[in-house]
C-alpha positions in Angstrom: -9.5 -16.6 -27.0 -8.1 -18.1 -30.2 -6.7 -21.6 -30.2 -3.1 -21.9 -29.0 -3.1 -18.5 -27.3 -1.8 -18.6 -23.7 -3.9 -17.2 -20.9 -2.6 -14.8 -18.4 -1.9 -16.3 -15.0 -4.9 -16.1 -12.6 -4.6 -13.3 -10.1 -5.4 -14.2 -6.5 -6.7 -11.4 -4.3 -6.2 -11.6 -0.6 -9.5 -10.4 1.0 -7.6 -9.3 4.1 -5.4 -6.9 2.1 -8.5 -5.5 0.2 -10.3 -5.0 3.6 -7.6 -2.6 4.7 -8.8 0.0 2.1 -12.4 0.0 3.1 -14.6 -0.2 6.3 -14.7 -3.7 7.7 -18.3 -4.8 7.7 -19.5 -7.1 10.4 -16.3 -6.9 12.4 -16.4 -9.5 15.2 -17.7 -7.8 18.3 -15.4 -9.7 20.6 -12.4 -8.4 18.6 -13.7 -4.8 18.7 -14.3 -5.0 22.5 -10.8 -6.4 23.1 -9.2 -3.6 21.0 -11.3 -1.0 22.8 -10.2 -2.4 26.2 -6.6 -2.2 25.1 -7.0 1.4 23.9 -8.5 2.4 27.2 -6.3 0.7 29.7 -3.2 -1.1 28.6 -0.2 0.0 30.6 2.0 0.3 27.5 1.7 3.6 25.5 2.6 1.8 22.3 -0.2 -0.8 22.7 -2.7 2.0 23.3 -1.4 3.8 20.2 -1.7 0.7 18.1 -5.2 0.0 19.5 -6.4 3.5 18.7 -4.9 3.2 15.2 -6.8 -0.1 14.7 -10.1 1.4 15.9 -9.7 4.1 13.2 -8.9 1.5 10.6 -12.0 -0.5 11.6 -14.2 2.6 10.9 -16.7 1.3 13.4 -18.8 4.2 14.9 -19.2 2.2 18.1 -15.6 3.2 19.0 -16.4 6.9 18.8 -17.1 7.5 22.5 -14.0 5.6 23.5 -11.8 7.5 21.2 -13.2 10.8 22.3 -12.5 10.0 25.9 -9.0 8.8 25.1 -8.3 12.0 23.1 -9.2 14.1 26.1 -7.9 12.1 29.0 -5.0 9.8 28.2 -1.7 10.6 30.0 0.3 10.2 26.7 0.2 13.0 24.2 0.9 10.5 21.4 -2.0 8.3 22.4 -4.3 11.4 22.5 -3.1 12.5 19.0 -3.6 9.0 17.6 -7.1 8.9 19.1 -7.9 12.2 17.3 -6.6 10.9 14.0 -8.6 7.7 14.5 -11.8 9.8 15.1 -11.3 11.5 11.8 -11.3 8.1 10.1 -14.7 7.1 11.5 
């Protein structure tokens, strides 16, 4: 850079935002277990939907059996559909 030229401002990248676009590697097992538990048995359909969505976003194959079970047996059609979508993301 020549003398007197101004530098562009430094760009800060939030790693949590970047992680949303790719598989989360080394996801904390305790968090994964808790989200699986919510997807399986929370009384609120919206919580189960959000948990299934999160499991798909995590892209962790260990959630596959849980999502398959939810997709076949959950009482809510929206939860079943969300589980199917999440399975496609794994």
